[in-house]
N, C-alpha and C positions, 0 to 999 in steps of 0.2 A: 295190480295186486289188490285183493279185497281187504277191507279193514273195517273195524267197528266205527272208526272215525270217518265221517263223511263231511267234509268242509261245508257243503251246501246246507247241512242240517242246522248250522248255527243261525242262519237267517230264519229258520222255522221255529225258533225257541218259543215265541209267543203262542204257537199252536198248542202248547202243553195245557193251555187253559180252556180248550174247547169243551171238555167234559166237566170241568169244575171252574167255571168262570169267576165265581165269587172268591175262591181261594187264589186263583191266578192274579186277580186284581189286587188282592191284599199283598201278595208277594211282590208284584211289580211296583206297587205304590211304596212299599217298604224299601225295596231295592233302590228306587229313585231317591228316596229320602236319605238313605245311607250314603249314596255317592254324590249328593249335593255338597257344595261348599259348606263347611262348618268350621270347627277348630282346625281341621285339616282341609287343604285345598282339594279340588277334584283331581288335580295332577298327582298329589301325594297319595290319595286313596287309590288311584289307578296303579301306582307303583307297588303299593301294598298288595293289591289284588293280583298283580302280575307275579309277585313273589309267592303268594299263597297258591296261585294256579300251578306253579311249578312244583310246590310241595305236594299238592294233591294229584299232580300229574294229569290234569284235565286238558286235553288238546283243544277243546272248544274255548275254555277259559284263557289258555295261553294265547290263542289267536285273538280273541276279543280284547284282552287287556294289552297285548302288544300294540294292536291298532289304537286302542284308547290312549295308551301312554304317548304314542307318537302324536296323536291328535291334540293332546293336552300340553304338548311342548317338551316332553321328556326326550332325551337322546339315548342312543344305544349304550353309551357308557353308564348312564344312570340306571338303565334297565338291567344291564348285566350285573351291576353292583347289587341291585335289589335281589336278583336271583341268587347271587353268592351269599347274601345275608340269610335268605331262606335255607340255602344248602347248609350253611354253618349251624343254624338252629336245628335243622332236621338231623344232621350228622351228630351234633352234640347230644340230642335227645336219644339217639340210638346208642351212643357210647355210654351215657349215664345209666342206661338200663343194664349195662354190663355189670354194674355193681350188684344188681339183683342176681345175676348169674353167679357172681363171686360169692355172695351170701349163701345161696343154695348149695353151691359146691362145697363151701366150708362146712355147712351143717351136715351134708352127706359124708364128708370125710372124717367127721369126728367119731 
């Protein structure tokens, strides 16, 4: 079955810089700095990235951060919990916007 997502494309990510090498270098340098140990460990940052990847529904990111989490020592239970945290936040954000709907409905009903 054809799909926009081609797993082999993940390994080609750095090719995005062929036509704009200066910008790609800046991005990849920034990216490396973000994921280096700091106040948060690399493992913690990978768990956050995995949760965000599910929120934005990027199959490339889900694959990359699933691998990274495992490589950094996370286990499937931690990873699943991180995904549930993202799901709870995304679901709550959707629900709280229901107040906007209620406010509009109330104005129209007046």
